[in-house]
N, C-alpha and C positions, 0 to 999 in steps of 0.2 A: 202098444198098449199106445190110449187115450184120452190123457192125463186132460187134456184142455175140455175137453169134451165131458169126463168124469168127474171133473171140479165144478163144471155149469150146473150141473145135476144138485151140487146141495152150496151153489151161490146163496139162494136165499138164505139158507143156515150161516154164512160166514156175515153176512151183511146183519145178521139179528147178532150174532155174537159180537160184531165189532160195534155196535149200536150200546149193547150192554158194556164192554169196556167204555167206553166214549161217555156214558151217560155215570158210569163211577168210576172217576180216574184217580189214583193214589198217588203221593210224591214216594220219595227216594223213602227205603228203608221201612217203608208202612204198607207197604200193598199185599195188605193180610185177606182181600176178600176178591181181590186181583187172584191172587193166588189160589184159592179158593173153588173162581169158577173155572179156570185152565186143568185145574185137579178134575173137578167133574166133568170136564168135557173130556179129557183125555180115558178118564173112567167109561165115557159111554163107548169111546171109539174101541177100545178093549185092546188086548195085545200088548199093551209095553211095560217095563218093567218099573216102578214110579221111587224115587225118591224125591221128601220135602224139605222144607226147611233147610235146602244148601246156600250156605255161603246170607243167611237172613231169609228170606222167603221164597228162595229161588224153588224151582225146578228142575229133576233131569230126570227126564224120561226112555227109555231104551226097547229101541224092536230091532229081534234078532232072525235075520235070513234064516232061508233053509240049507243054506250051503255057508262055509266059512270066507270068511274076506278080510276087507281094510274096516274100520270104523271110522267113519266121516260125522262131524258134530253139525249144528243147525241151530243157529243162535237168533233169537230173538228176545227184546230188553221190553221191561214191562212196566217204570214209574213214569208217572204224570209231572208235571211241572207247576209252581206256584203261579198260576195264570186265573186272572178270570173273564173267562170265556163271550165272547162279543160272535158270536159268530149268527145267531137265529138261529139254529138249527135246529128242530123238536126235540132232540135227542141227546141237549147238550148236557154237559156238566150237572149234576145233582150237588155234589160236593162244593160247596162255595170257595170261591177264589183258587181251587184248582180244577188242572184240565189237561188232556190230552193234545197238546200244541205242537210237541214235535212224531205224531204219527206211531208212537207206539201201541196205541191199541189197534192201527193196520198190522204194525209188526207182530203181535199174538195172535190173533187171529190169522195171518197169513201163513203162522207155522202150523197153527191148530190145524190148519186147512192142507197143509203140508205131511199132519200126521197122520191124516182120514186116507189119502192118497197113498201114502206107505203100505199103512192097513191092507190097504185094496190089494195092493199089489207087496202082498208079505212073501209071498212064493218066487216071486219074480227078485227078491231080495237075496246079495250075498253079501254076507260081512254083517254088521252093523248099524244102525241110525239112530244118536243119540239127541235127542233134542234136547236144548238148554234155555231154559227161560229164567232169563236174569232177570235182578232187580237192581235199581241203584245207579242205572248206568248215568244219571242226572244228578250226581253226589260227588261231580268234581271238586276236590282233586282226587277222593277215595276212591271212589266208584266202587261198584257192585264184581265187575268182570275177575279182580284179581280173589275177590274170599272166593266165588267160584271154584276158580281155578284151581285154589289152594286144597279146595274138596271135590277134588276127583272129575272137574266138565272132563279134562282132555285127557284122562288115565288113558292110554293105550289109541290115541286119537292118532288117523293119519292125517285126516284134512280138515280144517274147519270155515265155514262160512257164513255169511250175513247179510244183509239190508237193510238200506234206510228208504223210503218213500223220499221223493226231492220234489218240491215243488219247481226250481229252476229248470227239468226238464218236461218235455210232455207229454200225459198220461200213456201209460205202457213202456217207454220206451227202458230200457234196461241198461244202464251207464256204469263202464268198472275201467281203471286206469293201473296199470303196470306200476309196482312200487307205490311213492305217496301218493294217496287220498284223502287224507285226513291229517291235519295239523299237532303236533306237539302242544297240550297246554297247562301252561303254569299261572301261579297266583301271588300276589304278594298284596300284603297290608301295610300300613305304613301310619303312624300317628307321630305326630308332632307336637309334642309338651310346650308349650311359652309361660305366660304370665297373664292374664287378665289387668284390666285399667280402662280407666274412660274413656271414652273416644274423642275427648279433647285433650287428651295427656298420653297420646303415645309412647312416649318414652321412657313411662311411668310403669310399663307392661314390655311383654315382647310378644308380637302376632305373631302366632303358628301359623294364622290365615295367611298372611304373606310367603312363609316359607314354604306353606303348599304350594299355592299359586305358581312360586320359582320352582317346584319341584316338578310339577307337572310340565311345563314350560320348559325346563333342560332334558327330561326324558324324551321330550317329541325326537331332540337329533340321535338318539341311540340309531334308528332305523336310519336316519338319513345321512349320518356322519359316523358311524360305528360300524356298520354292517354294511356285505357285500356289496352293491347292487342290483346284481345279478342271482341274489337269491332272496328268497323272502322271509319277513320279519313284519311282527307286526304287533304294539305294544298300545294299549287303548285303557284308558282312567275309566271305570266305570262309575264310582261312586265318589264324592267330593263332599263331604259334611264338616261345618266349621262356623261356627259365631251362632248367637241366641240374642241379638239384641243390637236393634240398627248403631247406636251409642257405647258401644261395648268392645273395648280388643278382642278378639276370640281368644283366649287361653289354649285354645286345642285347635287341631285338625286332623281329621281321620281320611283316608283317602285308600281306595280300591282299583288294582288294574290286574288285567292280563296280559299275559304272553304267549304269540303264537309262533312255530316255527317247523322245518324240517328237516335240518340239518344241524347236528351237535352241534359244532362251533357256533350257530348264529343261538340257541337256544344258549352258550355257556356265558355268550358277549352281553345277551341281554341281562342277563341275573348278575355278571361282572359290575356292567355299567350304572345297572340301577342301583345295586348296593353302592355303589362310590357316587353317584350323586345324593343319596340321600348322607353321606357320612360327610359330604361337600356342604352339601344347606345347613346341616348339622355349626358345623363350625363357621360357617359363610355370616348364620344369623345366629351363634349362641343359644343353640335352642337344644333340649333335650326331643328323644323321639325312638319310636321303637319299629322294626321292619319285621315281618314275617314272610317266607318266600319259601313257598309249596309247591315242590312237581308232580303235575296234575299225570295227564293222560300224554302216554308217547303218541308220534306218528303212527299214524295207520299203515304199513307198508305191506301190500300186495304184493305177493307171490307172482313174478311175470307167469310161469306155465300156469296156477289157477287162476290169473286175471282172464288169460286166453281160454281158458277151461270155460270161464262162468259164459265168455262169449261165444262160444261155440255151440254149447247147450242150447242158448237165448235165440241165438238162431235156428236150429234147429227146430225150435218149439214157435218164435214169432216172426221168422221172417230177419233176413238184414238190415231190412230198411228200420226193424223196432231196436235193434241194437246199435251203441257207440261206444268207441274205442276213444274215453277223454282223452284229450290231450293236458287239461290244468287240473289240478287239485283243490281240495279246499279249506280255507282257514280254521274252520269248524273242527271241533274233537269228537273224540268218539273212545270208551275204555278196550272195544272190538281192538284195540290195538294190542290190546297184553292179550289175544288169542294167538294170534298173530306173528307175538315173539315166541310162543312155544312149539307151533304147530304151523306146515303151508296150510295156506286158505286164502282166501280173497275176499274183501266186500264191497259190496258194487250198491248202486240207483236205483231204484226204482220211479220213473215221473211219476207226477199224481194231477197234472194240471192241464184240463182241457184247453182246445187251441180258442182264444178271445177273450179265455177269463184275465183276472187279475192272479197275478200269482203274491199271491200271500206268501211271506218266507214262515220256515219254521222259528217256532217258540214266538209266533203272533197270537196275540187274541183273538185272529181273522181266519187263521188256518184250518178247514174244512179236511182235508183231507181229500178223496176220492174213490168210493165204493167200487167202481167200477173195474179197478185193478186188484180186487184183493183176489181173485183165482189168480191172474197172471203169477202174482206174487207166491201165492203157495203152489201154484204147479212148478216154477221154476225150480223153486227149493227142493221140493222133490226129485226131480229129474236129476240134478244135481247131489243127491243121495243114492239115485238110484243107477246111475251109470259110471259112477266113478271107480 
């Protein structure tokens, strides 16, 4: 079979699909039109047993081969971000303030391309391939994967694979790492509640802003002084809101942050110390406060044999020069982790940046993706399922 040339035969259709998804992005849990478009395409391809409204607006589509065999799952996420697009593309988002800034428009399109290839080779297929179109990946800390799994996405599955477009790799390169590929992600929200007063008479109030600033400073020492320096951990304060006027002592301060880690002990240390520092600040400043700490996505842990399998199939298709055995994981997070906790599999990168181009990161308002890699993504997904 010549999957690459077969995919090239409908490349223009994939580009049209990607542009439709890019023009019509929908945020987590609201992927109504996205789901309808996927269903329309699957119906056009034919041959799939389809379940809709799985875990929200998710879709499961199965194609069964002529011979008995294993069940392989292929997953694509389908939600967009609350980002105002600034790419200048002629097919930019038509939904104000919403953008496919994380490449999920590519992921959907590639999985639909794989669906078309699998239908062409249904006679060669042994076993079952289940396509997972998942909503709400960006809905951290809850995410959409757990709901999909609870409603049967991995039922009787023997393997699961997923990909993510990756601007930090050259266009078309396949990158995968055995073991940790992406970090665990937790989220915390803190509010200090003091008393307002005139800025000239701070002794008559209780400055919540100062308490918040002390927390931000103190929490920086958790990584540098409480964690093994040979292991990775990140604590970032992303929002800090306090005060309403230049001459009023703020009576409240609200901040939000994220924790990233790979090892369980690092994750536990971060949570423990954040809570201890919060309580210590309350005592030191005689101030009230509330802390909410949410466990989000676990680390994406690739099965070593499955990571090798991805590299092997990528080499067969594209040559060794276009495959990379990654030596470092990313501190970003993905709820694909929950699939890998239930079923052996691997999550891998597909590079999108052409030589000489500026590397716009994922979640950037300037991230354009790369339509030249759509066929490559579709072909590798189909190959992983057909050969397993």
